[in-house]
N, C-alpha and C positions, 0 to 999 in steps of 0.2 A: 613609455607605456601610459595609456590613458586608463585611469581607474576612478572608482567612486571614493571620494574623500569623506563626505558626510551625507547622512540621510536625515530628513526632518519630516515630521507629521504635525499638522495643525488641526487638532480635533474640532476647535470652534473657529468659525470664520472670523478673522481679524484679531484673534487673541494670540498669545504667545505660542510658539512652536515647541515641539519636543524633539531633541536629538535622539535618534535611535541607532542601534548597531545593525539592526536588520528590520525588514518590513515585508509584510505580505502584500501581494498584488491582487487587486480586485478589478472588475471591468472598468471602473471609473478612475483608477489610479492607485494610490496607496490606501490600504484598508484603514478606515477610520478618519481619513483626511477630510476636513470641512464637512463633517457629518452633522454638526450642530451650528445654529446661527441665532443671532439676536435680531428681532424685528421690532418696529415701533407699533403704536396703536393701530395704524392703518395696514400693518402687515408688510411694510416696506423694510428691506434689509438695512442693517446698521453696521457701519465699519469704523475704523480709525479715522477715516476722512471726515466724519461728522463728530465722532467721539474718540479722540486720541487716547483717552484713558483705557480703552480696550487693550492697548498694547501691554498694560501691566497685569492683565488677567492671566493667571497661570493655571492651565488645566493639567490634571494628572489622570492618566488612564490606568485602570486595572481591568482584569477580565470581567469584574462584576460592577465596577463603579466609575464615575467621572467625578473627580474632586475639583472644586473651584476655589482659588485663592486670589486675593487682590489686596493692595494696601488699605488698611482701615476696615477690612471686612472679615467676618468670621468665616472660617472654612465651611463650605457646603459640599456634602457628598451626595451625589445623585446616583441612584441605582440604575444600572444598565439592563437589569433583568426585567424591571417593570416596564414592559413594552408600551409605548405611547400608541393610543388608538384614535384619539380625537383629532380629526383633520383640521388644519388651518391653511387657508389660501394665503400665500405670501408672494411678494413681488421682488424680483431680482433683475435690476437693470431694465425695468419696464415690462418684463415678462412675468405673468402670473403662473403659479404652479402650486400643487398641493404639498403640504408638509405635515408633520405630526407634532402636536402640542406636547412639549417635554415636561410640563408640570408647573404648578403654581409657585412652589418654593424657588426653583432657579429663576423663574420670571421675576419674582419679587426681589431676589438677590441682585439681579442685574438692574432692576429699577432703582433700588436703594443706592447702588454703586454709581450709576450714571445720572441719576436724578430725573425721574420721569416714569412713564408707564411703558413697559417693554414686555415682550413675550420671548420665551426661549423655545426654539423648535428644533426638531431633528428631521433629517431627510426621510422622505417617503420612498422606501426601496422599490415600491411598485411603479414609480414614475420615472421615466427615462428622459433626462434633460440633455439637450444638445448644447455643446459649448460654443464659445466664440461669438456671444451675443454682441460684443462691441466691435467685431471685426468686419471688414468689407465682405468677406465670404466666410461661410461657416462650415466646419468639419462635422462629420457625423459622430465623432468621439463622444461617448456618454460621460457626464460629469456629475459632481456633487454640488455643493454650494460655492465652488470656486468662482472667481471672476469670469474666467474664460475656459481654460483647459486643465486637465487633471494633474500633470506632472511638470513642474518647472525646473529646468536644468540650467545651472550657471557654473562657469569655470572660475577657479581661484585666480587664473591669469587675467580674466576680464576685470575682476575686482581690483587686482593689483595694479593694472594699467590705469583704471579710473582713479585709484587712490594716489597714484603718482602725479595726477593732474589737480588734486585737491590740496588746499592748505591743511586741512585735517581729514585724514582718511575715515572711511565709514566701515563698520562691521558688516558681515554678510547678512545679518538679520534684517537690515534695511530692505532687502530684496525678497525675503521669504521664499527661498528655494526649497524644493523637495530633495533634489540631488545636487550636491556640489562635486565637481569633478576636478581632477588635476592631470597634468601631462599633455595638455592641449594649449596651443597659442591663444592669446587674448582674442575673444570673440569668435574662436573657432566653432563654438556651439551654434553659431548662426547658420552653419553649412551642414549640420548633421541631418541625414535622412533617416537613419535608424541606429539603434544601439542594441547589442546583444550581450547578455550575461547568462551563460548556461541555457536553460530553457525559457528564459525571459527575453522578450523582444519588445523594444519601445519604438514606436513610429513617431517621428517628429512632425508636428502639425504647422507651427508658425513661430516666428520670433515673438517675444513678449514686449508689448508697448507699455511703458511705465507711467504711473500716475504720481500724485503728490504724496502718497503714502511713503514713498522712498525718502521723503524729507523729514519724517517723524522719528525723533530719537526714541528708540524702543525701550530705553531704560528710564527716560524722563517723561515720556508721553508728550513731547513738545515738538511743534512744527519748526522747520527751518527753511533754508533755500536750497541746500545741497543734499544729495549729489545731482538732483534733477537739472539744476541750472547749468552745471558743467557738462553733464551728459548731453544736454540739448545743443551744445556747441559742436559736437562731433559725432553724435549718434542719432541725429534727428532724420526723419523721413516724412513723406507726405501723410502717413498714417499716425506717426507719433515717435517717441523716443525709445529706441530699442536697447534692451539689456536682458539677456537670457533667452532661452527657447523653450517652447512648450512641447511636451510629448504625450502620447496616448499609449495605452497598453495594446500591443498587437499580438502578443502571445505570452503564455505563462501565468494566466489567472490562477491564483491559489499557490503559486510558487513564491519564493522569497528573494529579495535583494539584500545583499550584505555589504556593509562598508568595507572598503579595501579591495573589493572585487575588480578585476580588469574588465574593460569594456571593449568590445569589437565594434568599431564605428564604420558606417557607410556614409559617404558624403553625397550631397544632392547636386553635384556637378561632375 
């Protein structure tokens, strides 16, 4: 039986994720996923690729607030009820889009932590961003501040197969999935066309092509060589190194996914 093993939400782009037992679906994916982002003085998005220390920033969400914690920093609690209204143009993979300035305090907090001038922004819900900016062809699936598409699915079998090829295995957090599944063969998610859980339907868009963020130890915020080097030997294609698959919400907005739920899978062949 194929089922959901774990669910993760990443409130702030490139910061730590939160394991959840259930999550609500929105048109863009998991509600609250990559709703905030750090940008530099020019408004260009910032990730662990430039600042690996972001891996150590731990967000905590409540209904009313977003709390920020990181080594050497005093906790900062940001109200979620004080709606941001001041627009900021930001740039994500060369594309400019509107966002909402999320306040001086969190911007200064990230500036002190990373060392420089940064701004903290939230997604403008009135702007519909199309995903897949780095891909040869783009899907119409709406997205937040994710790199490409809304929901990343990876099987435990795929990670296990990879770890069997490595001198030292890597944890799942290297790959930042939203859904971890079990009960499927290694890389079986490459061939998913759709997945259904009750009233929720996910439509699979494309495989995920991996970058050097997979080589950052998420507990130490340090770059290495693996697992990208090994993945490149057997999972490489003309577009890039494949690991995991992207999905979009096809039905069930407002419904919830729950860890442990069985998945009905349709294949693309």
